[in-house]
N, C-alpha and C positions, 0 to 999 in steps of 0.2 A: 689505454687507459679503459675498463670497461663500461663503456658508454650508458647500455641498457641496462644497467645492474643498479638495482634500486638503492641497495646499501655501499658505502662509497667506503675504505678503507685506508685510511693513513695512517703511519705508524713514525716514529721518531727514531731517527740512529745515532742523534748526539747533540747535546743538549748545551755544549758549551765548546769551546777552542779545543780542548785534550781529554774529551771525553769518549769513555770506551770505545772498542771495534769489534770485539767478539760477539757481545749479545746484538748488532746489529746485524752481522751477517745471519747469526740463528733468526733473527728477527726477518729479515728477508725470507729464506728460506722456507719457514715456515707459517708465517704470516698473511700468505695471500693477499700482499698490499697493492694496491694500485699507483701509490704512491709512498716514496718514503721522503723524511725532511730530515737533513742535518744543519742545523743550526749553533754554526760554530763561530758567532762572532758578536762581540759585546765594544762597548766604546772604545777602553784602551785597547783593546788588540786591533781593531780596526788604525788606532791611532800608530802602535808599533809599528803595522805592517806598511802602512807610509816612510817610516824609516825604513824598511827593512828594502823597500824599493827604492827609496834615494841613492842606498847603497849599492842593488841593484838592483837594475830595469828589468831584470828577468823574475824577481823575484815579486813581496810581496802581497802573496796568498798563503793559506792555513799549511801551517809548516807539514802536517799529515797527511795532506790531499793525497801524496802517491800512495801512502799504505791504504787510506780508506779507500781510494779508487781501485787499487788492483786488487785487493779484498771485494767490493762491492758492486764492481761492474760485469765479473762474469756473474753472480746470483742473479743481479735485479735483470740481465736479459734474460735467464733463464727464465727468472718468475713473472716479465711483462713488467717489473715494476718501476715506475720512472722517479729519478732523483731529481730534489730543488735542495739547492743548498746554496747559501752565501759566504763557503772557503773562500771566495774571489776576493774578497776583504779589501786591499788599496791595490789588487791590481786582476782584475777578474779576467780580464782577456788571456796573461801570461798563464790562468788558472785552468781557464777552457782549451786552450793551446797545449797544455800540459797534460791533459787528460784526453786529449783527441789520443798524442806520444801514446799514451801508456795504452787507449783501447788498442791502436793500434800493435803493440809489442803483443799482449794476448791475444791478438789474430780475432777480435771481436769487426764484424763488419756493417755496415748498413744503420751503426752507430749516428746519432745526429744528438749533437752537444752547443746549447746554446749560451750565449755569454752575454747577461746584460749588463750595459754602461749605461752611464747617466747619473751614475750617483757621487760623483765627483763634483762637487762645484766650488772648487779650488778658486777663488779672486771671484768668486760675486756677492761676496759680503766686503762691503767698507768697513775699514779700521775705526771706525766710529761706532758699527751694529753693534746693538746691545744683547747682553744674554739673554737668553730664554728664561731663564728662574731664580738669579741672582743679580743683583746690584752692577754694573760696571758695562763696560765694554771689551771690543778684543784689543783696543789699542792698550789697555790697562798692562796687557797681558806681555812682561817683557821678556819674551823668546819666540823664536820664529816661529811658523808657523806651518807644521807638516805636511796636512788635508783638510780639506773639509767633506762631508758625506752627509749628504741629506737620505730621508728614509726614505725608500721607496715600497709604493704598496702591491697590490695585486692588478692594476691594472699598467704597470712594468713586466708583469711576470706570465699574464695570460696570452699576447702577442706571441709568445717562445713555443708556448704548448701548441699553440694554435698550427705553429708551421712545424709539429710532429715534433718537438726534442724529445730527446729520452734522458736526457738531464739537462739540467738547468742550473746554470755555475751563474752567481751575480754578486758586489759588493753588500752594499748596504741596505740589504735588502730586510724591510723589518722582520722580526720574526713572526705573531701569528699573520703575516699577510703571505707569507711561503704557504700554509695551509688553507687558506681562503682563498687563492689564485685556482687552486683542480677545485675546488670544491662549486667554486661560480662559472667555473667552465662546464665543469661535469653534471651539476642541474640547470645549467642556464640561467642561474642566476643573475639578476640587471644591478647597476649602481643604482636604480630608482628603488630596490627592494631590500631598504633599511632591517628589516627583521630578520631575514635569510644573509646580510651581511653580519648582521650581529651576532649573530648562532656560531656563524662559521670564523668571526674576530675569538667568539670564545673557545671551539674550540682549539683555535692556535694558542690560544692564551695559554689553555691546561697543557696541552702537550709541549709547547716550546721547550720546557727545560727538563725534557729526557727522563732520567728516574727520580725526577722528585715526585712527581705524581704517585709514581708505582712503590715508595716507601722509603726511597733509596735517603735525601737529604730532610724525610720523615723522621727518622731513627731517630732513639733517644732510650740506652740500652733501661729496664727498670721503670721507665715513662710509656714509651710507643716502642715497645717490641716487634721488628722486623724479622720474618723469616728468612734465614739464607740470604742474608745482603750480600754475599759475595760472588752473589749467582745473580743478581736483583738481575729483573727485565724490564727491556723498554717498552714504554706505550703504546697504544691500539687504539685508534677511535674509530668507531664506525659508524658513520652520520646519513641519517636519512633527508628526503628529498626537503623534509620541511624544518633541517635547521639542527633537531633536537639529536642528539649523538651518546652510545655510548662507550666510556672509556675502560681499556681493558689491556689484558697484558698475554702473552703465551702461556698455557700451560707449562708444566715442568720449571719453570724459570721463578726466584728468589724473588722476596719483595709481596709489595700485594697491593691490589687499587679497593681503598675503602673511599665512603665518606668524608672523612679524616682528611685522605690524601688533596682527595677533589677540594675539600673548602680549604684548604693550606696554600694549596698551588694558585686555585682564585682570587686568594687576598695577595699572592706573589707580587710586588713593585705596583701594587692600584693605592695611589693614593685617597682616586673617589670612585670609588665604586660607581658611580651615576655618571662618571664623564673621564671616562679610559679612550685615551687618543690614540689616535691611529691614523696610518694614513689612508684608509680607508672609508673608515667610519667615525662616529663620536658614538661610544659602546658605553651601555648602561648595563651590569652584574649586580643593581641593588635588586632585583627580584628574581636570580635566576634558583630553578627549582632542580634539588638533587638527591636523586634517590636509589637507593643503593641493593641491588639486586642479589648480591651475595656471590659468592665466585669470581671475585676480581671483575665484576660488572656492577659501573655507576653511571646511571644514566643521572644528563644536563641535560636541561632546555630552558624555554622562558627568557634568554637575552632580547633587550631591546636596543637600543638607541635613536641617535640624530643624523642628521647630515657628514659627511665628515669636514674634518677643518678645511679654512680655508688657507694656511701655512702647513710646511713639513718642518720636520725638526732634521735640526742640520748638527752633526758632531763635529766640532773643530776643535784638531789637535797640535799642541804644540811639543817643539822641542824643549824638553827639559832638564836637558845637558846629563848628567849620572847621578846615579844612587849608588852611594858605598853603605857596606852593612861591615860590620865584623862582631865575634862573638868570642865569648872567653866561660868556660864553666868552673862552677866554684861546689865542694859537694864536703859534706861533713860537718859537725857542729859547728855556729855560730859559719855556717855556710852563708847565710841572709845578709848577715852582717858587715861581712868581706866584699861580698857584692856591691853592696849601696857603699862600701868604703871606695872600691873600684871606679864605678859610680861616678863617685865627687872626685874624685883624681882626675878621669877621662875630662870630665866639664870643665873644671880648671885648665885642664891640659889646653886646652884644644880652644876654649875662647882667650883664657888669660894669656899662657904661654905661647901662642900662635895669632890669636886675633883673633879667629873661624869667625865670622858675619853671619853665614849660613845656620838656618834653623837645625837643631843638633837633636835627634830621640834617643833618648837611654833608656830604656828595660831592665829590669830583672824575672828575666821568665821563670815563673815556678814561684816567685814571692808577690811581684807586681808587673803586670804585662798590656795584658788587653784591659782589665780594669783599673788600670794604675790612674787613671784621671779622675775615679769616681773613690781614690782616698783607700782603696782595699789593699791593704797588704798582709801577706804573710809571713810576718817576722820568725816562724818555728822551721821553715824549709831546710832542709839540707841536701838541698837538690837545686841549683839555680844558674843561670846562665845572663852574663852579661851584654847585652845584645845592644849597640851603639850604631845609628844609622845617620846618613844627612842626604838633602839632595841638593847638587849645585851644578852649577855651570864651571866651576871651575877645578881643573881635573887634580889640581895640585892639593887643593884641600880636602879632595876625595882619599886622595894617597897618603895623606898625614892622619887622617881618622883610622886608616888599617893599621900605620905604624905605631900611633902610640898603641891601639888596644894590644899588638901583638908585646909591645913593650912591658906591658903589665906582668908577662909569665918573669921576667926577671926582676923588675924596677916593683912589684907588690901590690896587693898585699897576697899572702901567702894563700898558695894551694890553686892559682890558677893553672887550667890546662885547657889542650882543648880547643886552642885558637881555631879560627876561620872566618877570611873573611875576603869577599869580593866586590866588584865595581861592575857596575851593566849598566844600559843605556835607560836614562828615564824619558817619561812622557808626561804630559798632562792635558785633561781636557775639559773643554765648557761645551754648551750646549748656547745653541741659538734657535732661530726660526727663520724660511726663507718663504717667499710666497712659492706657491707649488708652479707658476706659471712658467717661474725661471729655471725649471727642473724639467729634462728632456730625455726621458730613458728613451737607449736603442738597445736593439740585439742582433746577434750574429751568429751565424749558424757554420760548426763546422761538423763536418759529414766525414764518416771512416768507409 
């Protein structure tokens, strides 16, 4: 890290588990970054990772870790860019060990890889523990718990950076904390400096979703047109010592950074702008100032906040059995009517003939699916697909669903085709709170 540089440059190289890689490599090669953050963990992602780890103790981390590290380690090493990521998911030590193997395979020496643990708090919440944002307790969910993960803050990351880590890999590292931690270390911000921590949290929140702020998820043809979206670039934050920052991107990449893209991302998943809870601070974004300087450069400042919460959020993952999905397409005149008839047949067969008690969802994609519950139906569609799904702990029910949908091909109505069916593992997540004194992060260094 460039300790004496008045501007600290952080880039985002992933905004979710399956984000693009080529744009991340380009960002490191041309972006002159101090740090690249790979934010790859959602609540369902970590729950699925626990299932993977239970099946194989050497797994449980992001499935793209190998490809990302093989592409990014050499260029980050050449550029002097530190990687911070939560790709460790449910098994950060295995992820760090695998990264260590990859670095040695690539002939990279002198690399220090830090593994942060302590977010797994399985067993520390009782079955009568209440949920965070809904009624009920853990005991009310009649599924096996696969894991519990507390959101770790900047204080879990900074010690690894102080130890000279070139790569920091954790599990449930809170999204904005991965940006705040290197800023705190670089600028010497203390936990008592609420305004600085709020500013760094704002940067992290704006950057955490990758291309959402450079026009990717912003795009809506004819309403919000975005240029060259196939080559959209990842964002860069140029952060000053006072916490103000300029959000930008590389030249000669697609997308754009504007006041509108920044405002959309500012409000993303923020239910109360005056009380945005993180492990590090209770941030207040209600007075944030946004200034568009043109040429994909937007300045943000004036975040405020209060002391950090006394509790940490915990994601509780449950094994919810399997998800069965099957579909058949209908086309041409009366396609929607034939699709509705097929839906009626399937519902009667599954519930009346087979006595399935699990909830069954039946949609006509192209006529009524995403807006079916709003009563919005396109009866004139000549291209619909019947989609039937259930989540169940009973494997036989799942197989019966696939069987009955495929049987429509001969049992009618007419014109069905293109059957596909699949059974996949299912999980369920709930949120709870834990006293932060019960969470004890640690780190370990793997050196090449």
